N, C-alpha and C positions, 0 to 999 in steps of 0.2 A: 076904458079910462083907468080901471083898476090895474090892468097890466102895465100901462104906461107909468103910473105912479110907482108901482113896484120896481119897474126897470130903472126909473130915475133914482129911487131910494138905493137900489143896489149899486148904481154908478157912483152915487155920492159916498156910499160906504167904502167902495174901492178907492176913490180919490182920497178920502180921509185916511185910509190905511196907508196909502202911498205917502201922504204928507207926514204922518207920524213916523213912518220908516225913514223918510228923508231927514226928519229932525234928529232921530237917533244916530243916523250916519253922520250928521253934522256935529253932534256931541262927541262921537268917537273920533272924528277927524280933528275936531278942536282940541281934544285931549292929547292926541298924537302930536299935533302941531305945537302945543304947549311943551310937551316933553322934548321935542326937537329943539325948540327955542332955549329951554332950560339947559339942555346938554351943550348947545352951541355957546351960550353965554358963559357957562362954567368951564368950557374947554375940555370937559369930560366926554368920552365916547358915550353914545346913547345908552348902551348896556351898563356902563359903569354908573351913570346917573341913576338908572333904574335900580341897580343893586344897592346903591347908597341910600336911596329913598326907602326901599323895602327893609333894609337892615335897621334904619332909624325908626321906622314904623313898628317893627318888631320890638325894639328896645322900649319904645314908648308904651306899647301894650303891656309889656312885662312890668314896667314901673307902675302903671295905673292899676293893674290887677294886684300887684304886690301891696300897694297902699290899701286897697279894699280888704285884702286878706289879712293884713297886719291888724286891722280893726275887727273883722268879723270872724276870723278862724276860732274854732273852739279848742284846738290842740296847740299846745305850746310849741311843738316841733314845727307845725305848719306856720305859725306866726313867725317863728325864727327864720324859716325858709323864705317867707314872704318878704321880710325885712332885708334879707340877703339879696332878693331879686331887685328890690327898690335901690339898694346901694350899688350893686354891680351893674345893673342895666342903666341906672341913672348915670353912672360914670361913663359907660359906653355911649350913652346918648349925648352927654356933654362933649365927649371927644368927637362924635359924629357931627355935632353942630359946629364945633371949631373947624373941623375939616371942611364942612360945607361953606362956612364963611370964607375960608382960605380959597376955596374953589369958586367963590361967587355964585353959590347955589342956595336956593331956598328949600329947606326940608319941610315935609308935611307936618302940620300941627296935630293931626289926628291919626290914630292907628287905622289899619285897613278895616273894611266893613266886616270881615270875618272875625276880627278881634273885638270890634264893637258889639257884635251879636253875642260873642262869648262873654263879654263883660255884663251884658244884660242878664244872662243866665246866672252869673255869679251874684249879681245884686239881688236876685230873687231867691237864692238858696240861703239856708241858715243852719247853724249848728254843725253836727257831724256830716250832714249832707253837703254843706258848703265846703268843708275840708276835702271831701272826696271829689266834688266837682272841680274845685280849684286845682288840686294836684293832678287830676286827669288832664285838665287844660294845660297845666305846666309841662307835662310830658309831651303832649301834642305840639305846643308852641315851641318847645326847645328842639324837638325833632325838626320842625320846619326851619327854625332859626339856624340850626346847625347846617342844614342843607344850603341855606342862603350864604352863610359865612364861608363854608367850604367852597362853594361856587365862586364867590368873589375872590377868595384867596388863590384859587386856581386860575381864574379867567379874567380878572380885572386887568385892564391895561394901565390904569393910573397906579403908580407905585405907592402913593400914600393910601389909597383905598385898599390896595392889596395888603399893605402892611397892617392896616387897621383890622382887616378881616382875619389875617393870620394871627394877630394878637387875640381876637375874639374867640376863635375856634376852641382852644383848650378851656376857656372859661365856660362857654356854652356846653361843651362836652361834660364838664364837671357838674353843671346845673342839671343836665339831663340825667346823669347817673343818680344824683341826689333825689331828683323828682321821681324817678322810677322806684327807688327804694322806699321813699316816703309814701307814694301812692299805693304800693303793694302792702305796706303795713296798715293802711286804713281799710282794706277790704274785709 
């Protein structure tokens, strides 16, 4: 009887595992279908729609982090840099939203999960430690943002997205240089 009970429990566990796996597959499939619908509705190629979303999420993360840093930073230089991020990335985000509206596309309202977890680290830091964490994050974020923008500038099929990315590249490069200098001065 004990063996039968254990066998039934094992079968139930396997069945539950398959059900959970099937649910995850449905979620992934659903997200892919949503992306396809979004791309089709906007008239953008699927990769263009993805690049546009990712660039907007990057700008959104920079604005949010910049706002926190403008309040929490202990260094005047870091506060100045943070406000610069709010202004420049806020402008890029507004332009991305205008382009998305023109393309009949909805942009995400939240940054990517990696940016959200970085924001939590920022919110927990204080003083000079905050400045270091913020500037290290700015270097990493701008390296990633530069790759995104360069990829879109090179590979986007939509001429408007390509032009927006080409316009963003030198701005992001300048931010990256400034972030690296400022991060190095805080060590």
